[in-house]
ZAZA-962333 format. One record per residue (C-alpha): x, y, z; residue number from 1; chain. Coordinates in Angstrom, 2 decimals, always signed. Layout:
N
        xx        yy        zz     i   ch
         X         Y         Z   NUM    A
...
This chain:
355
        xx        yy        zz     i   ch
   +164.51    +33.33   +172.59     1    A
   +161.30    +32.32   +174.41     2    A
   +159.44    +29.07   +173.47     3    A
   +156.62    +31.18   +171.84     4    A
   +159.12    +33.11   +169.62     5    A
   +160.56    +30.03   +168.77     6    A
   +157.22    +28.55   +167.54     7    A
   +156.22    +31.95   +165.78     8    A
   +159.42    +32.01   +164.20     9    A
   +159.65    +28.32   +163.11    10    A
   +156.21    +29.03   +160.99    11    A
   +156.69    +32.26   +159.99    12    A
   +153.85    +33.68   +161.96    13    A
   +153.77    +37.45   +163.13    14    A
   +151.16    +36.66   +165.86    15    A
   +150.35    +33.91   +168.13    16    A
   +146.85    +33.63   +166.86    17    A
   +145.76    +30.26   +165.07    18    A
   +142.39    +29.89   +163.50    19    A
   +140.61    +26.60   +164.55    20    A
   +139.98    +24.13   +161.42    21    A
   +136.27    +23.79   +162.00    22    A
   +135.20    +21.56   +159.25    23    A
   +132.58    +22.64   +157.21    24    A
   +132.91    +26.44   +158.36    25    A
   +136.61    +26.84   +157.44    26    A
   +137.35    +27.79   +153.60    27    A
   +140.46    +28.58   +151.92    28    A
   +139.59    +32.50   +151.99    29    A
   +139.15    +32.26   +155.94    30    A
   +142.09    +30.28   +156.03    31    A
   +144.20    +32.60   +153.77    32    A
   +143.09    +35.81   +155.39    33    A
   +144.13    +34.40   +158.75    34    A
   +147.40    +33.70   +157.56    35    A
   +148.05    +37.12   +155.54    36    A
   +146.96    +38.80   +159.07    37    A
   +149.77    +37.48   +160.35    38    A
   +148.44    +34.28   +162.16    39    A
   +147.89    +30.88   +161.09    40    A
   +144.90    +30.18   +159.06    41    A
   +143.32    +26.51   +158.86    42    A
   +141.62    +24.00   +156.50    43    A
   +139.37    +21.28   +158.21    44    A
   +139.31    +18.63   +155.56    45    A
   +138.46    +15.44   +157.55    46    A
   +135.13    +15.56   +155.55    47    A
   +136.58    +15.60   +152.45    48    A
   +138.05    +13.02   +149.87    49    A
   +141.54    +13.05   +148.69    50    A
   +140.84    +15.32   +145.46    51    A
   +138.31    +17.84   +147.59    52    A
   +141.40    +18.20   +150.40    53    A
   +144.08    +19.05   +147.50    54    A
   +141.37    +21.56   +146.08    55    A
   +141.11    +23.20   +148.84    56    A
   +145.12    +23.53   +149.62    57    A
   +145.53    +24.88   +146.25    58    A
   +143.08    +27.44   +146.48    59    A
   +144.28    +28.46   +149.90    60    A
   +147.61    +28.81   +148.28    61    A
   +146.04    +30.94   +145.34    62    A
   +145.44    +33.35   +148.30    63    A
   +148.25    +33.50   +150.37    64    A
   +151.97    +32.05   +150.15    65    A
   +152.26    +31.76   +154.05    66    A
   +151.62    +28.71   +156.20    67    A
   +148.17    +26.64   +156.28    68    A
   +147.11    +23.98   +158.99    69    A
   +145.64    +21.16   +157.41    70    A
   +143.45    +19.14   +159.85    71    A
   +142.55    +15.38   +159.78    72    A
   +140.15    +13.31   +161.72    73    A
   +141.70    +10.42   +163.27    74    A
   +138.48     +8.48   +164.83    75    A
   +138.20     +4.87   +165.03    76    A
   +136.27     +3.36   +162.22    77    A
   +132.66     +2.53   +163.57    78    A
   +131.39     -0.68   +165.28    79    A
   +128.58     -1.65   +163.12    80    A
   +125.46     -2.67   +165.05    81    A
   +122.31     -3.23   +163.11    82    A
   +120.25     -3.41   +165.83    83    A
   +121.31     -0.14   +167.49    84    A
   +121.29     +1.28   +163.64    85    A
   +117.70     +0.58   +163.06    86    A
   +116.15     +1.48   +166.49    87    A
   +117.93     +4.96   +165.84    88    A
   +116.26     +5.23   +162.75    89    A
   +113.17     +4.46   +163.86    90    A
   +113.50     +6.62   +166.66    91    A
   +114.30     +9.46   +164.21    92    A
   +111.13     +8.78   +161.97    93    A
   +108.42    +10.52   +163.44    94    A
   +110.85    +13.79   +163.54    95    A
   +111.47    +12.94   +159.65    96    A
   +107.58    +12.77   +159.39    97    A
   +107.26    +16.43   +160.47    98    A
   +108.66    +17.42   +157.48    99    A
   +107.38    +15.17   +154.98   100    A
   +110.27    +12.95   +154.69   101    A
   +111.80     +9.15   +155.84   102    A
   +114.62     +8.79   +157.29   103    A
   +117.45     +6.99   +155.24   104    A
   +117.49     +3.16   +154.72   105    A
   +120.46     +2.74   +156.03   106    A
   +123.34     +4.82   +158.06   107    A
   +127.16     +5.42   +156.15   108    A
   +130.27     +6.06   +157.52   109    A
   +130.25     +9.44   +155.96   110    A
   +133.85    +10.39   +157.30   111    A
   +136.88     +8.15   +156.53   112    A
   +139.50     +8.30   +159.29   113    A
   +142.83     +9.27   +158.30   114    A
   +144.07     +6.48   +160.14   115    A
   +145.53     +3.80   +157.75   116    A
   +144.27     +6.38   +154.94   117    A
   +147.55     +6.06   +152.61   118    A
   +146.16     +8.17   +149.59   119    A
   +145.54    +11.26   +151.80   120    A
   +149.21    +10.83   +153.33   121    A
   +150.54    +10.54   +149.78   122    A
   +148.65    +13.31   +148.90   123    A
   +150.16    +15.26   +152.13   124    A
   +153.53    +14.57   +151.76   125    A
   +153.02    +15.79   +147.96   126    A
   +151.66    +19.03   +148.75   127    A
   +153.78    +19.49   +151.91   128    A
   +151.15    +22.24   +153.96   129    A
   +153.20    +23.78   +156.55   130    A
   +151.13    +22.16   +159.38   131    A
   +149.11    +19.05   +159.47   132    A
   +147.07    +18.66   +163.02   133    A
   +145.01    +15.82   +164.19   134    A
   +141.64    +15.36   +165.92   135    A
   +140.02    +12.48   +167.64   136    A
   +143.18    +10.76   +168.23   137    A
   +146.47    +10.13   +166.29   138    A
   +147.63     +8.44   +162.78   139    A
   +150.31     +6.50   +164.02   140    A
   +153.94     +6.84   +164.83   141    A
   +155.06     +6.16   +160.90   142    A
   +152.79     +8.71   +159.69   143    A
   +153.92    +11.63   +161.78   144    A
   +157.43    +10.64   +161.29   145    A
   +156.52    +10.54   +157.29   146    A
   +154.92    +14.03   +157.54   147    A
   +157.66    +15.67   +159.54   148    A
   +160.04    +14.26   +156.78   149    A
   +158.05    +15.85   +154.24   150    A
   +158.57    +19.26   +156.16   151    A
   +155.21    +19.44   +157.82   152    A
   +154.89    +20.56   +161.35   153    A
   +152.54    +18.20   +163.12   154    A
   +150.06    +19.02   +165.94   155    A
   +147.66    +17.00   +167.79   156    A
   +144.27    +18.04   +169.80   157    A
   +144.51    +16.60   +173.28   158    A
   +142.17    +16.86   +176.27   159    A
   +144.07    +15.36   +178.82   160    A
   +147.73    +14.86   +179.85   161    A
   +147.66    +10.85   +179.12   162    A
   +146.58    +11.99   +175.67   163    A
   +149.20    +14.42   +175.91   164    A
   +151.90    +12.17   +176.49   165    A
   +150.61     +9.85   +173.51   166    A
   +151.24    +12.22   +171.23   167    A
   +154.57    +13.14   +172.70   168    A
   +155.45     +9.52   +172.50   169    A
   +154.54     +9.12   +168.85   170    A
   +156.73    +12.12   +168.12   171    A
   +154.28    +15.40   +167.40   172    A
   +155.72    +18.75   +167.54   173    A
   +153.24    +20.58   +169.32   174    A
   +149.90    +20.12   +171.31   175    A
   +146.58    +21.84   +171.05   176    A
   +145.04    +21.67   +174.55   177    A
   +141.80    +21.62   +174.01   178    A
   +139.78    +22.68   +176.98   179    A
   +136.05    +21.78   +177.72   180    A
   +134.90    +25.40   +177.18   181    A
   +135.77    +24.78   +173.49   182    A
   +133.15    +24.57   +170.58   183    A
   +132.78    +21.85   +168.11   184    A
   +133.75    +18.28   +168.46   185    A
   +135.82    +17.19   +171.66   186    A
   +138.90    +16.12   +170.75   187    A
   +139.09    +13.24   +172.84   188    A
   +140.96     +9.96   +171.77   189    A
   +138.38     +7.68   +173.73   190    A
   +134.61     +9.36   +173.64   191    A
   +133.79     +7.42   +176.92   192    A
   +136.86     +8.74   +178.64   193    A
   +136.81    +12.72   +179.12   194    A
   +138.08    +14.09   +182.09   195    A
   +136.04    +17.51   +180.94   196    A
   +139.36    +19.95   +182.25   197    A
   +139.17    +23.69   +181.27   198    A
   +141.51    +25.42   +179.16   199    A
   +143.58    +27.14   +181.78   200    A
   +144.16    +23.70   +183.91   201    A
   +144.76    +22.01   +180.84   202    A
   +147.20    +24.18   +179.74   203    A
   +149.40    +24.87   +182.84   204    A
   +149.30    +20.89   +183.09   205    A
   +150.79    +20.28   +179.81   206    A
   +152.93    +23.09   +180.17   207    A
   +154.17    +21.72   +183.51   208    A
   +154.61    +17.91   +182.66   209    A
   +155.27    +17.78   +178.80   210    A
   +158.14    +18.76   +176.80   211    A
   +156.14    +19.99   +173.27   212    A
   +154.85    +23.84   +172.69   213    A
   +151.35    +23.94   +173.80   214    A
   +148.63    +25.71   +172.08   215    A
   +145.30    +26.82   +173.89   216    A
   +142.02    +26.37   +172.69   217    A
   +138.68    +26.58   +174.19   218    A
   +136.68    +29.79   +175.36   219    A
   +139.13    +32.13   +173.35   220    A
   +137.35    +35.06   +171.84   221    A
   +139.61    +38.28   +172.36   222    A
   +142.84    +39.60   +172.88   223    A
   +142.99    +39.58   +176.80   224    A
   +142.31    +35.89   +176.82   225    A
   +145.12    +35.32   +173.94   226    A
   +147.46    +37.40   +176.48   227    A
   +146.15    +35.33   +179.58   228    A
   +147.17    +31.99   +178.31   229    A
   +150.25    +33.14   +176.95   230    A
   +151.49    +34.36   +180.53   231    A
   +150.49    +30.74   +181.43   232    A
   +152.90    +29.16   +179.14   233    A
   +150.94    +28.62   +175.38   234    A
   +152.67    +29.48   +172.90   235    A
   +149.47    +30.41   +170.62   236    A
   +146.21    +30.55   +171.07   237    A
   +143.15    +28.77   +168.93   238    A
   +140.19    +30.41   +168.08   239    A
   +137.06    +29.00   +166.60   240    A
   +133.89    +30.45   +167.47   241    A
   +135.50    +34.03   +167.13   242    A
   +135.72    +33.43   +163.45   243    A
   +132.58    +31.85   +162.67   244    A
   +131.07    +35.26   +161.95   245    A
   +133.53    +36.30   +159.43   246    A
   +132.33    +36.82   +155.93   247    A
   +134.91    +34.41   +154.81   248    A
   +133.82    +31.27   +156.83   249    A
   +131.04    +29.11   +155.14   250    A
   +128.36    +29.64   +158.00   251    A
   +124.95    +30.22   +156.52   252    A
   +122.73    +32.74   +157.33   253    A
   +120.79    +30.76   +160.01   254    A
   +124.08    +30.16   +161.94   255    A
   +124.96    +33.75   +161.45   256    A
   +121.37    +34.84   +163.03   257    A
   +121.73    +32.50   +166.19   258    A
   +125.26    +33.26   +166.77   259    A
   +124.28    +37.28   +167.21   260    A
   +121.43    +35.77   +169.47   261    A
   +120.15    +35.46   +173.12   262    A
   +121.03    +31.57   +172.29   263    A
   +124.62    +31.87   +172.75   264    A
   +124.09    +32.14   +176.27   265    A
   +123.28    +28.82   +176.05   266    A
   +125.79    +25.80   +174.84   267    A
   +125.65    +22.42   +175.75   268    A
   +127.92    +19.19   +174.74   269    A
   +125.94    +16.43   +173.22   270    A
   +126.43    +13.07   +171.64   271    A
   +122.91    +13.19   +169.72   272    A
   +124.17    +15.27   +166.80   273    A
   +127.09    +12.75   +165.48   274    A
   +127.68    +10.38   +168.01   275    A
   +130.88    +12.06   +169.60   276    A
   +130.60    +14.64   +172.46   277    A
   +130.45    +18.20   +170.43   278    A
   +129.48    +21.69   +171.98   279    A
   +126.98    +24.08   +170.18   280    A
   +124.09    +26.00   +169.99   281    A
   +121.17    +23.96   +172.04   282    A
   +118.28    +23.09   +169.46   283    A
   +116.17    +19.91   +169.00   284    A
   +118.80    +17.73   +168.67   285    A
   +120.58    +18.08   +171.83   286    A
   +118.05    +16.14   +173.55   287    A
   +116.60    +13.91   +171.01   288    A
   +118.89    +11.05   +172.26   289    A
   +117.44    +10.82   +175.75   290    A
   +117.03     +6.89   +176.47   291    A
   +118.43     +5.89   +173.37   292    A
   +121.74     +3.80   +172.95   293    A
   +123.75     +5.72   +169.81   294    A
   +125.33     +4.14   +166.80   295    A
   +128.80     +4.98   +166.59   296    A
   +130.59     +7.96   +165.18   297    A
   +129.81     +9.18   +162.00   298    A
   +126.86     +6.71   +161.60   299    A
   +124.60     +9.10   +163.87   300    A
   +126.03    +12.09   +161.71   301    A
   +124.68    +10.60   +158.70   302    A
   +121.34    +10.25   +160.03   303    A
   +121.21    +13.96   +161.66   304    A
   +122.32    +15.27   +158.53   305    A
   +119.73    +13.72   +156.60   306    A
   +117.09    +15.34   +159.08   307    A
   +118.52    +18.73   +159.05   308    A
   +118.14    +18.76   +155.51   309    A
   +114.54    +17.80   +155.55   310    A
   +113.91    +20.48   +157.75   311    A
   +115.88    +23.05   +156.04   312    A
   +114.07    +22.09   +152.96   313    A
   +110.93    +23.97   +154.56   314    A
   +112.98    +26.55   +156.24   315    A
   +113.44    +24.88   +159.62   316    A
   +116.56    +25.20   +161.22   317    A
   +115.90    +23.49   +164.43   318    A
   +117.93    +20.55   +163.77   319    A
   +120.91    +22.26   +162.35   320    A
   +124.50    +21.52   +164.11   321    A
   +125.55    +25.12   +165.07   322    A
   +128.84    +24.36   +167.12   323    A
   +129.86    +27.39   +169.40   324    A
   +131.73    +27.39   +172.37   325    A
   +131.20    +28.88   +175.94   326    A
   +132.63    +32.77   +174.87   327    A
   +130.05    +32.79   +171.62   328    A
   +128.26    +35.92   +173.40   329    A
   +131.60    +37.88   +172.68   330    A
   +131.40    +36.60   +168.68   331    A
   +132.40    +39.93   +166.64   332    A
   +130.99    +40.30   +162.88   333    A
   +134.31    +41.41   +161.38   334    A
   +136.40    +40.35   +158.16   335    A
   +139.02    +37.85   +159.12   336    A
   +142.13    +40.34   +158.84   337    A
   +140.27    +43.13   +160.54   338    A
   +139.36    +40.41   +163.67   339    A
   +143.20    +39.56   +163.70   340    A
   +144.49    +42.96   +163.83   341    A
   +141.60    +43.69   +166.97   342    A
   +142.95    +40.80   +168.61   343    A
   +146.40    +41.87   +168.39   344    A
   +145.47    +45.25   +169.69   345    A
   +143.53    +43.60   +172.38   346    A
   +146.42    +41.58   +173.52   347    A
   +149.03    +44.56   +173.08   348    A
   +146.88    +46.79   +175.70   349    A
   +146.73    +43.73   +177.88   350    A
   +150.38    +43.12   +177.73   351    A
   +150.90    +46.88   +178.61   352    A
   +148.62    +47.00   +181.23   353    A
   +150.72    +44.29   +183.06   354    A
   +153.86    +46.71   +183.22   355    A
């Protein structure tokens, strides 16, 4: 049995297709639809409290009895710097004023890290989702072992060999190799140490140098690309941007319209939206931090979300965080189950051409 077949069999998947967690965009309906179609659906709960995360898991289970991936953020706590925070809010004040608003009086850590979050860990050990995955780092060996003991497969998003080796040493079951092409937040453990490795090179590097199954992520939008990463040794492909236009996603109308327009040909990585590097469709936020020292993640995100809310209240979406990968022009507007079916058809056609 191949490593890919063993991975699929362990999770009960029919196809090597995984939906990226995409906090704020993924929904129980999207996750369940992907799982019911034979892939692995996912919930991004890193921005949620324990009760809301539990509700999302229960909602997905009402729609599917299959496996679901529950994703957590493992970022380090923000280092507070009052000077930087005040300067950033003052820098944003003229932009708020465009919409008759003021920036918040202070910045908040709007997302709690899973590192040291015992209540979230207890909930996961009780609910026992099939997969628990980590972004921005790792929760620690003991947490990984507790989740595995509860029956959860554990995945870690990694962007380099060094991160992969650390994840392997802490007992994680499989590695999500996130290339620089991927939309949304880079999974780098340390934002200032990013080698910017592409998906294909990273997959080959990790397949050759680690002992864990490798899942390819970044720039993958169709079945031919899935087939390509499988031939490079990946056991599955994780797709995010490909699922944003599905009716089951939580993307709003403005996000959907931009993802169907010419702006998809120009994505860029910026730290100005959240304080961590993330790739999305270019808007006014992407150049807003030029010459300014930013506060830490997620403090920056607190301010940019407030600015977006002020602009959106008057019908302006110039400050919306529209995450998208480099393959965004290939996005298709299909129900999730239909998209999975199309991906499988394309993958199988690509495989037939190789024979």
